[in-house]
N, C-alpha and C positions, 0 to 999 in steps of 0.2 A: 663597870658597865652592867646595867640591869637588863634582865631578860624581859621583853615586852609581854610574853605570854603569861608570866607569873602574876601580873596585875589582875587578870581576869579569872584565873584559875583559883579555886578555893585553896587556902593555905592550911586549913585544919579540917578535921572531921570531928564533929561533935557527937558524943554518945550520951543519950539521955532518954528518959521515958517519953513516949509519944505525947502524953498529957501535958508535958512542960511546954509544948509548942502552942497550945491553945491560948489565944488572945495576943500572941506576938504579932507585931505589924509585918505585913508582906515585904516591905522594903528591908527589914532585918533578915527575913528568911531567905530571900532570893540571893543567889550566888553563894550560899553556904551549903556544905554537905553535912548530912545527919545520918547516924545509925540510930534508929529509934526502937526502943524496947516497947513491945505491945503485947496484949493478951491474946491476940488472934492466933488460933492453933495452926492456921495455914500461912503464917507470916514468914516462914523460913526464907528470908531474903526476897520477899515480894517487893516489887518496885512499882509504885503508882504515880509518884510525883518526882520529876527530875531532881536529883540531889538528895533524895531520901531513900534509905534502905531500911526496911522494917524487919526486926528480928524478934522472935518469941522471947518473952521476958523470963523464961525459966532457965536461962543459961547463966553460968558464972562468968566473971570478967575474963579469966583465961580461956574459957570455951568460946566466948564471943571473939576474942582476938584470934583464936585458931580458925574459927569459921571465916573471918574476914581474910586471913592469909590464904586459906583454901580457895576462897572466891577469886582473889587476885591471881593465884597460881593457875586456876582453871582457865581464866580468861587469857593469861599470858601464854599458856600452852596452846590454846586455840589460835591466838594471834600468830604464833610461830608456824603452826600447821597451815594456816591460810596463806601466809606470806610464801612459804615453800611451794604450796600448790600453784599460786600465781606465777612464781618464777619458773616452775616446770610446765606451765601451760596445761594444767590439769583440766579435764572436762568439767563443765559447769555442774553436772549432777554430782560428781565426786566432791566438789567444793561445798555444795549444799549438804551432802552427807556428813561432812566434817562439822557442820553447823547444827546438826539435829539436837545435840544436847544443850547447846547455847540458846537457840531459839526454839522454844517448845511449841509455839503456835505454828500453824501451817504457813509456808512461804512458797509462792509461785514466782517463777520468772517466765514471762511469756513475750512473744513477739507482738507486732502491731496487729496481727490477725487473731490474737489471743490463743495461739498454739502454745502449749506448755513446753518450754525448753528445759526446765529443771524445776524440782520441787522437793520439799522435805516436810515431814510430819503431816502427811495428807491423811485425814480421818475418813476412810472409805464410807463409814456409816453416816457421817454427818454432812458431807459436802458432795454435791452432785458435780459430775464432770461430763462435759459434752464431747462429741467427736466431730471433727471437721468433715463436712460432706465430701470434699474433693480428695483429701489425703487419708482420712481415717485416723489422723493423729489426735491425741487427747487435747482438749482445749478447755479454757475456763468459760463457764457459761455466763452469758450477759447479765442475768439477774444477780449473780455473785459480784460481777464488776460494778453494777449499779449500787449494790449494797455497800461496797467499799467506798464508792464516791459519796454516798450520803451519810455514812457513819463517821 
């Protein structure tokens, strides 16, 4: 009996220099997973295209394999912590706090009135936050919501 999910999931991860993907047809690239060696000094596991992870090309093969294992371990540990938090009905803010090292960008959870229920990685100096006139609770400003809609 064959598992139906295996047909759509990549069966291999290809490790190659980023330049080797140039000129390959999109139908070949889609659905395949790549670890790409590149010269970008900020490439330490940057992800910009689904299925592609970029790694600086100054690592040896054993170092790359160790980095990949560390990445999987980090996500597995986070997954276990999140599952435990949900089972214990942990408050939303604590769940967001568990995710700060995984999601380095700001994340807000707000209700339909844009009152912030939980958040992580909030850059005080970069993002403005409003206050609800009735309750005084922090809320996401409408111009930020409109930026998200158009971006």
